[in-house]
N, C-alpha and C positions, 0 to 999 in steps of 0.2 A: 776269804773267810771259812768256807767250808772246808776247803784242803786241809786247813791250820786246824781247826777245831775235830776235823774228822783224824788227823794225825795224833794229836794229843789226848783223844780219845783211845787210841788203840796202845799208845804206849803207855798210858794210865790203867788199862785194864792188864795188860801184861806184867806190870809192876804191882798190880793189886794182886793179880795170881799168886804173885810169887808171895806176897804179904801173908794171904789168907793160907796159903800152904804151911808158914810156919807160925802164924800167930791166928787162929780161930776168931779170936775176939779182939782184934786189934780194931775193928771199925764198929763195936759195941756202943759207943757213945751213941749212936744214931739208932733212936730207938726203933726203927722198923725193920734195922738188920739186927740187934740184939734181941728181938722177939722171935726169930728163926731159931729153931731147934735143932734141926737136921743141920749137922756140920757141912755136906754135901751141897745142900741146897742154899745155904748161907754162902759158901764160897761161890756157887753160881751166880747169886743173886749180886754180891759183891762186885764181881767181875763185871756183869752187866752195869750195873749201876756207876761204875767207873768210866765206862765207854760213853755211856749216856751223859754223865756230867761232863766228858771233856766236849761231846758234840755239841753240847746246849751253852758253855761256860761265857762263850764271846756274842751269845745271842744279839745283844744290848749294841752291838757295832753296827746292825742292819740298820739303826737309825742314824747311823752317821756315815752311810754309803758313799757319801762325796768327798769325805776324808780318806777313808781307807781303800777308795780306787784311785787317789790321786798319788802315783808312785813316781813323779818326775821330780820330785826335789824334797827336802827335807821339809818337817812342819816347822809353824811359825810358834811362840809359846804359848800364846792363846788358842791353837788349834789344837796342840799337846793336852792342855788344860780341859778344851772340849771333849777331846777325846775319853779323857779319863772317866767320863760320866757314862761310857757304855757300860759299867759295873754297876751302876744305881738304877740304870734303865732294864738292863738285864734280868736284874732280882725283881723289878717291877713286872715285868713282862712275864716272868716263869712262876712267881708265886700267885698269881692271876688264875692258874688252871691248875686242877688237881694232879693232872698228867705229868705235869714238870714243876710243881710247888716244892719238890724236894731236891732240886738242882737250883734251886733262888739263890740259898747261901753261898753256893759255888760261884755263882757269877757275880755274887757281890764282892766275895773275898779273895779272889785269885791272883790280886796283884797287892796284898797286904803281906809285910814282912811277918815272920814269926815270931820275933821277939818285939813287933808293935811297933819298933822305932821308926819305920819307914811304911812308905807303899801309901795304898791309897783303895777306895776312902776311909775316912777316918771314923766313918760309922762302923765299920766292920772291926769286932771286939774279938778275937779270936776265941779266948778262954770262955766266951759267954755263948758259942756257937756249938751245938752239937754235932754239927758236920765237920767240923774243924779239922779232922785227919784227910776226908776226903779234899779239903779243900787246900792242904797242903800236897796233897798229890797231883793235883791238878795245877796249882801253881807252879810246881817244879816243872812238870812236863810241857807247860805252857812258855815257861820261861826258856827251857832250852831248847824248844822248835823255832822261839822268836829270834834267839841270838844266831842260830846255826842255818837256818833257810837264808840265801841268799838275798832275796828281794826285801827282806828286812835292812838290809844295810842301805838301803835309797833313803829311809825315812828315820829309821833309827841311829844311822849311823854305826851299825855293829856287823861284823861278818867274822865269825869266829868258827873253826872246827868243831866238831862234838867232842872232841879230846880236850881243846881249849876250854870250852864251855864246862864242859866235868870239872876239871880243876878248878875254876872260877866259882862254881856252885860249892865244890868242897870247901873253898876257903870263907865260904858264907854261912857254914854250918853254924848252926844254933842264932844265928841274926836274921837272914831272909829265909832260910831254908830249915825243916824239922830236923833234929840229929838223927831220929830213927830211921829217916828216907836218905838221908845221906850216908849213915853208916851201911847202905845197901848199897848207894850209888858208888862207893868205894871199891865193891866189888866189881872188878872187871869183867866176869860173867853175866851179872846182872847190868851193868852198864851197855854190855855190848846189846845185850837183848832190847834195851831202850831204845838205842840209835836204830837198829835194825826196824823195830816196831816204827818210829816216825818218821822213817824213809817208805817202807813198804806201805805206812799209813795214808801217805800224802800220794803216793802211786795210784792205791787203791781210789782216792777220793778224785783223783782226777780221771780213772777211769769210768768211774760211776757219772760223772758229770758229763764225760763226752758220750757214752751211752744213753743218756737221757735226752742228749742234743740230737741223738741221730735216731 
C-alpha cells in the first residue's frame, strides 16, 4: 500500500508540475491554493500537495489490511465490496485531523468516474467538490499504477503495459477520466514522464522501507 501510494504521489506531483507551469490557476477551485498570490509559491504548494494526496489517498486500506495482504487468489465478490469501503474510511480518518483534512476528499473520490456514471462511493459528487481537479489527478495516477503493476494481476485480474494502459485511459476520455488530463496524457513526452515517475517512485518507496528496516 505504501509503495503504491508513494508511486502515485510521485507521478501526481510531476503531472501537476507540468499543469502548474502551463496554467497557474488550474487548481484555483481549491480555496487554500486560490489564496496564494505568488505564482512560484503556488506552483511549489501544488506540487507538494499532489504528492501528499497521492501518499494519503489509500490510507483507508489500512483498516482492511487482511484483504490487501491476501495476494494468493482473486477476491470474492463480497470481499471486493468490502474493499470499496476504504474510500469512506480514508475520508473519515483524514478529515479528523487538521494536518490531513485537505486530503480527505481525494481519499473519498479517487475511484469516482469523471462523468459520474460509475465508480464508488456513490456519495462522492464531483461537481460539488472544490478539490475535484486534484481528485481527477490522483484517480488517473492511481488507475495507471494499479493496472500496470504486476502484483495487481493476482487480485484484479489485470496486467497491462504502461502503453496499453495509456491507450485504455485515452479511450475513457470524458467518461472515467478528465478530458484536461487525458489531453496531456496523449502527449508522449508527458506520458513518458508519468511512466518514469511511477517506476522510480516505487523503487524509492521500497528503498525507504528497506532503510527503515535496517
